[in-house]
N, C-alpha and C positions, 0 to 999 in steps of 0.2 A: 355536587352542584357548589359551582364559586359563585365568591360577591358576584363579579361582572356576569354573570350569565341568572343574577335575579333582580340584575337590568337598575339595580338602584345606586348600583358605583360602575361609573366611564371607565373605560380600559384603563385613560392615560391618571386614576388619583390611584388607583388601590396598585401600593408598592410591597405587598405583601407576597410570601412568595406561593405559588398558588395552589399545593398541597394544604397551604393554610387559610385561604380565600374563604372556604363554608364554615371553617371554626368561629370564625370574629362573629357573619351575625349567625348564628346557631346561639354564642357567646350575649350580642345583646338582645336577640330574642327568649334567653330565659330572664334577662333581669328585666323587661318592660312587663314581661307577661308575669313577674311574681311582684316584682314592686309602684313602677308606672302608676299614677294615681291622672296625671293629666300634659294632655298636648295643646301647647299653645303657641301658633306661629305671631312675634312679638313688631316683626320687622321681614320684608324680602329675606334677608340675609341674619337673620335671630328666631333660634325656635327655642322656649323654655319649657322645661321638663319637669313634673314634680312628681319624685317619686316615696313612699315608703322611708324612713330614719333610718330604719335597720337595714336596708340594701347601701350605705353610703361606702363598707370596707370596699365593696362586690366595683358599686360604681367606681369607685377612684381610682383602683387599681386596670379598670378594663377600659377607661377613658384615662391614660397615663398610658398607656397599651395603642391607645388608640394615636392619638396624638402622636406618640413616636413613629405612625406608618403610613401616617395621612395629615401631616403638617399642617397642609390649610385650615384643618379643624380649631378653633378656639374655645376651651369647655372655661366655662366658672361655678361653682360648685358650692351653694349656699343656704348651711342649714336656719332655718322662716317657721318659727311657727308651730312645731310638728312635722313638717314635709321638708324633703329636699330639693331644692329649686338647682336645678342645671341650663343652666345659658349656652346654646348651642349656638355657634359665631361663624360665617364660613366668608369669602372672599365673595364678589359678587359672581365672578364665572362656575363658580360653584354652589349657585344654587337649587341646580339639579341636584345632586348629592344631599344636601341638605333636606327639598321636596321627599328622594325617596325615604329619607331616615323620620321624617315623620309622618308619610301616609304608615310605612311598617312600624312604627312605637304604633301608631294608633291600629291597626289590625292586630300587632300581638296584646294588648292590652286589650282589646271589646272581643280577643277570644277565648279570653282568663277572668273574662267576669259574668 
């Protein structure tokens, strides 16, 4: 199943080669399931994700690759009080992608709790 078939990534938003499209959601699922603590919508175009600090290296590497393929994402990573906060921003025309990411993150977090 490709990212496009998952329904949260519009066809015009994904620039990964077709063969790699199913890998990125799996990588996101892995880090969401293992380390995600909270998902909070802080603005229509902004999402705040809280992770266990042990996931920092894996998460930073994944976010670098995600930014390279989907340049409309803006990620800000901030260590704070025993957590790793990741603010995810998108342009208003990509809110549908942020909506999908929020749902996917919450589902993966709930699945492993």
